[in-house]
N, C-alpha and C positions, 0 to 999 in steps of 0.2 A: 939841239933843235927840237922844238915841240913836235909831237906826233899826233895826227888825227886818227883815232881808233875807228874801226869799221862800225862799231855800235853807235858812234856819235854822228856819223855822217847822215845828212837828211835824205832818207830813201824810204818811201812808204812800204816797199816790199820787205825791207829788212825789219821795219817796225812790226809788220804782221808776222814775220818769221821768228821774232825774238822769243816768244813763249815756247815754240817748238824746239829751237836750238838750245834753250836752257834745259828743256826736258831731256833732249838727247845728250847734252853734256852731263846731266845728272846720271843718266843710265849708263854712260861710259865712264863714270867715276871721275868726271872732271869738273864737278860743280864748284869745288873749292876755288879753282882758278878763275871761274866766271864770276863768282860772288866777291872775290877779293879785289877785282878790278876788271875793266872792260878790255879784253885783249883784242888786238888787231888780228886779222887773218894771218896765220903764220907765226904768231907769237906763242904764248904759253899753251894755248889749246891747239894741239896738233903741230905746232911750229917746229918742234925738235926733229921732225922727220923730213926726209927728202920728199918732194912732191912730183910724182910722175903722172903726167896727163896723157891719156890715150884717146884720140879724137877720131870719130868716124867721119871720113871725108869721101865716102863712097857715093855713087851716082844718085842713090835715093835721097841724099841730103838736099837735092834740089826740090824735093816735095815742099808743099806749102802748108803753113798753119795760119789761119786767119789772114790769108793773102800775102804772107811773107815767107820767103824760102827758109827752110830749116837751117841751112848753112849760114845764112845771114844772121839768124837769131843766135846760133852757136858762136859765131865770131864776136857778136856784140857782148854776149854774156861772158865769154872767156876774157874779152878785153876788159870788161868791168872788173872781173875777178882779179886779173893780173894787176890792175891799178890799185888794188887793195892789199896785195900780198906784202909781207914784211920784207924790207930791204935785206938782201944777203941770203934769203932762203934759197936752198938748192932746188932747182926746178928743171924738169925736162919735158919735152912735148914729142910724142910719137903720133904720127898720122898714117892712116891707111886709105887706099883707094883714090888718091888725089893726083896720080900722074898718068895712069893709063887704064884703058878699059879691059875687063876680063882677065886681069893679072892678079893671081893670088899671092904673088911676091911683092906687090906694090905696097911696101911698108917702109917708112922712113922716120928716123929720129931727126925731125926737122929742127929741134933745139936740144943740143946735147946737155947732159946733166951738169949743172954748174950754178953759181950764184945768179940770182934773178937779174936778167937784162930786160927790164920792162919794155923799153922802146923796141928792141930787137924782136922780142917774143910777140909783141902785138903786131908788128909788121909781118912776121912770119905767118901768123894766123890769118891776117887779112889776105894773104896771097894764096891760101889753100883753095883749090878749084876741084870740086867733086867730079869724079869720072867713073870709078871702077867698082870692084867687088868689096866684100866684107870679110877679110881674113882676121877675125877677132883673135883667134888662138895664137896665130903667129905674132900678132902685134903685142899681145900680153906676154908672150915669150921674151920679146925684146925688153919689155918693162921689167920682167923678172930678172933678166940678165943684168940690167942696169942696177937693180936693187942688190943683187948678189955681189956685183963688182964693187959697189960703194961700201959695203959692209956696215951700213947704217940702217936705222929704221926707215922704212919708206911707206908713204901713202900713195897707192895707185888708184886713180880715178878713170874709169872707162865710161865714155859717153858714146852711145850707139843708138841709131834709129832702126836697127834690125838685128837679126840673129846671124850667126856664122853662115857664110855661103861658100866656104872653101874646104869643107869637110873636116875641120878641126873640132876638138872637144875642149872648150875653155875650162869647163869644170874639172876635168881630169888634169889638165895642165896646172891649174892653180893648186889642186890637191897635192899633186906630186911635188910642186915647188915648196909648199908649206911643210910637207913631210921631210923634205931635204934640208930644212932649217933656214930657208931664205926668210929674212925678217921684214915682212911687209903686211899691210892690210889692204884689201881690195874693196872699193865701193864701185857699184855699177849703176849708171843712170840710164834707164831706158827712155829714150826721147821719142815720143809719139809712136809707141809700139803696142797700143791697146789691142789691136786686132791679131796680134801674133802670140804664139806660145813661147814665152820667154823663160821657160823653165831652165834652159841651159845657162842663161845669164843670171838668174836667181841662184842657181846652184853654184856658179862661179863666185858670186858674192858671199854665199854661205861658206864655201870652202876657204875663201880669203879672209874670213873673220869679220867681214864688213856688212854694209847695208846694200839692199837693192832699192833704189829710189825711182819712182815713175814720174815723168814730167811730160805734160801734154801741151804746154805752151811756154812762152818766153819767161813769164813770171815764175812758173814752177821749175823751169830749168835753172834759173838764177838761184832760187831757193835751195834746190837740190845740190848745186855746186857749192854754195856757201856752207851748207850742212856738212857735206863730205869733207871739205877742206878744214872746217873748224874742229872736227872730231880727232881725238888722239890716235896715234898709230897702234896703241894697245887696246885690246878688247877685253871686257870682263870675263872672268872664268865661269860665272853662272850661266846656266842654259835652261831655256824652255824647249823641250823636244815634243813636237806634235806630229802624230801620224793619223791618217784617216783612211777608212776603207768602206766600201759598199759591196755587200754580198761577196766578200772575200777578195775583191779587187781594189787597188789603190784609187782613192777618190781625191779630187781637187777641192780644197777648201781654202778660204781666205782667213788669215789670222790677224787680229788686232790686239795689241797689248797696251794697257793703260796703267800708269802709275796710280795707285789707289788714292793717295792723299790729294794729288793735284788734278786727277782725271786727264792729264796730258797723255796723248798717244806717244809711246816711247819705242815701239817696235812692231813688226808685222811682216807679212809675206804670204806666199801661197805654197801649198804642197805640190800642186799639179798631180799628174798620175805617173810620176817618174820616181824610181827608187833613189835617184840622186837627191831629190828634194822632199821625198815623203818616206820617213819623217823629216820635218823641217826643224832646223835648229836656230833658235833666236838667242843671241847673247844678251844677258841681263845682269846688272849689278845687284848686290844684295838689296832686298826691299820687298814690299808687298804690291801685288799687281792684280788687276782684273783682266780676264782674257775673254774675247768674243770670237767664236768660230762660226763662219758662214759657209755651208756646203753649196757648191756651185753646180748648176745644171740639173738640179732635182726639183721636185715639187713636194710640198709638205712643210713640216716644222724644220727649217733648215738651220736654225740658230742654236748654238750651245754656248753657255756662259759659265765661267767658274773663276775662282780666285786661287792664286798661288803665292807662295813665299819663297824667295831665294835667300838662303842663309849660308854664309861662309863659302860662297862660290858653288853652291849645290846645283844639281841638275834635277829638274822636274820633268817627268815624262808623262805624256797623255796620249793614249791610243784611243781614238774615237771611232765608234762603229755606227755608221749610218745605214746599216743593212736593213732591208725592208721588214716591217711588221705588217699585219693586216687588221682591218676592222670589219667584222661581220655584222650587218645591219638588217634585222628582220622586223616586220610590222604586220599586225593584224588589227581587224576591227570586229569586235564582238566574237573573237575566236577564229575569224576567217581571214585569209590572206588579204592584205589591203595595199592599195597604191599610195605610197608615201614618198614625198620629196625630202632628201636629206642634204645637209651642208655640214662640212667638217671645218671648223675654224681653229687656227692656232690659239691655244688657251689664253683667255683674257683679252682677245682682240677680235676684230671683224675681218681678219685676213683669211680668206677662203683657201683651204689647203686641198679640198676635194669636194665633189658634189655628185649627186645622181638620184635615181629613183628605184624603188623596189618593185613596182607594178604588182599585179596579182597572179604572177606565175611563179611556180616553184623553182624555175630556172634562174630567176633573178631575185627571189625573195626567200631567204636572205640574200642580200647583195654584198659581196665581199670585195673590198677595195684594198689595194696595196699602197703603203704610205711609209714615209721615213719615221724613225723613232722620235718620240717627243710627247708633250702634253697637248691635248686637244679638247675642244668643246664640240659636241655633236647635237644638231638641232633637226628634229623630224617634224614635218608638216603634213598633216592628213589631208590630202588632196580631195578625198571623197566626202569630207565633212564640210558643213557650212562654215564660213569665216576662217578657213585654214587653221584649224586647231593645231597647236604645236606641243612638242614634248622635248625636253633638253636633258642631255647627259653631260655633266661637267664637274671636274675635269676627268678625262680618261688618259691613261698612260699607255703608249704603244712602245713595246720593247722589240729589239731586233729578233726576227725569227719567230715571234709569238703572235697569237691572234686574240684580239679583244672582241668578245661577243656581246652585242647589244640587241635587245628586243623590247618591243612595247606593244601593248594591246590598247588601241583606242576604243573605249566604250562609247556607244552612241545609241540614241533612240531617234525615232522619226516623229517630227511634229508636222501634222497636216492641218493647214489653216484655210478655211473657206469663208468668203464674204458674200452674203446674198441679201436681197431685199424682196420680200414677198415671192420667193422662189427664183428670182432672176439674179444672175451673177452681177456683182458690183465692182467697179474700178476703184482700187484702194492700194495704198502702200502697207506692207506688213513688216514689222520689226519685232524681233524677239530679243529681250535683254534679261540680264540678271537683275536682282532687286537693287543692286548698287549702280545700275545703269550701264554695265558693260554689254555691248551688243554682240550677239552670237549668230545672228541671222537676219537677212534683210532681202525683201523682194517686192514685186509688184503683181498684185492679183487683178489681172485685167478681166473684162467681162467676156472671157472665152474659156472653154474647158482645158486649153493647153496650159494656162497659167493660174487658173483658179479652180481648185485649191492650189496653194503654194506648199511645197515640200521642203523640209529642213532636216538634215542629219546633224544633231548637236549632242554634246555630252549629257549624261543623265543629270538631273537636278531640277530645281524650282525656278520658273521664269515668269516674266510678264510678256504677254502678247499685246502689241500696240498697233491699232488700226487707225489709219488716217484716210478717210474716204476722200477721194479727189473732188475738191469743191464742196466738201461737207464737213461733218463732225469727226471727232476722235473718240475711239473706244479702246478699252483694254480689259484683259482678264488674266487670272493666274493660269499657269499650265505646268503640270508635273510630268517630267520625262523619265522613263525607265529604260535601262539598257536593253537593247534588242527588241523593244516594243514600239508599236505605232500608237500615237496619241492624237486624236482629232479634236479640233476646236472650230465650231461654226459660229460666225458672227451674223446675227440677224439684225440688219440695219432698219430702224423704224422709218 
């Protein structure tokens, strides 16, 4: 009888997921089976292993996503998945929290391990009614016991919308089971858990040699389930190990790994601030990769990027130090403390990492700011000068525990421009420009002594002063400005 493969079935979600699944298959050393033919779920890709599903049916699964209960979404997604599994594949389903409230022993193998009973398993899933707590560790223990008893390779997939609520430690359980030689891989799908610290779940996935996958809606849950089922039960021996610290303490960073040739994302995770996941281990097949690290909860240049190569199952270790460095910013004008506004940008961008002012007080000038390590551009703007004259430092490199000292003296002279007619003050606009037309000062000389003459603090140099009498003629003359000096120009209007 002919068989319809899962790649062939008309489903827009699968079409969008295909590049990701191919990349993941490559990373787990299964690209040959994918390229040789389109396997159905449960066939050559991952199909040789028993499939042990562990489903969260606790009370929180009545929560809604886009107006639909999470348990309803999970039932539908699991039903679709079961409809695509290979005939004869060994499958079991363990559910927790579905029979009583407040019971940490409410765990049941609702479908014993055996050849796929598509109709029976679907009916069982439809009958799950969320009520109770979240005993993840005890549920995983039941899955481990099934895997151990079978003596075959097993793929365990945990779907949970929350963390352990019964005091267990899923990471320790999985670690101990693997150390005892139980042959399984664990993938964990966090379903709508964005607001929680899921380090214990990520740690369990890491200890189980599998992936932690986040799903925030029905489409993402479907994609995550198909990804987890399609992967083989063996993980590659290569590893990227990433640790991160801030001032000696563990730091939470997000890790993304991309295959260099295709630019497909093939791995990732977070370190959190737990020694169970920091450093974080990401399994990788032999190949070349680009890695992006984003520090979470800090300000400054939070991104680090580097390339790695895994060869012959090697391990690449990266310990990243985001410990603070400092930038000391001082400013003077003609040798005296000056009020300057400064902005610190991530190098090559307009992303502001820090900003402030020096003022004219020794307590704040120089102004020392604390910032994460990285490359930055610093821009100083002389508030006291006309037209906000700027000075830039770029790039500067901030290193952990070190200070970069920046100082700049803004040289300026004062231009005093008066407009009169037969001794009387005249209403006119005043512009000062360079000879190429760049404006460095502008004002209005009104017929009163408060604004006529006009005063401008501008850099030393040669300028044109341009006068436009209100309702009258235009006049201009050259003006030479010297640092620290006052230069006056009086326009006698005929």
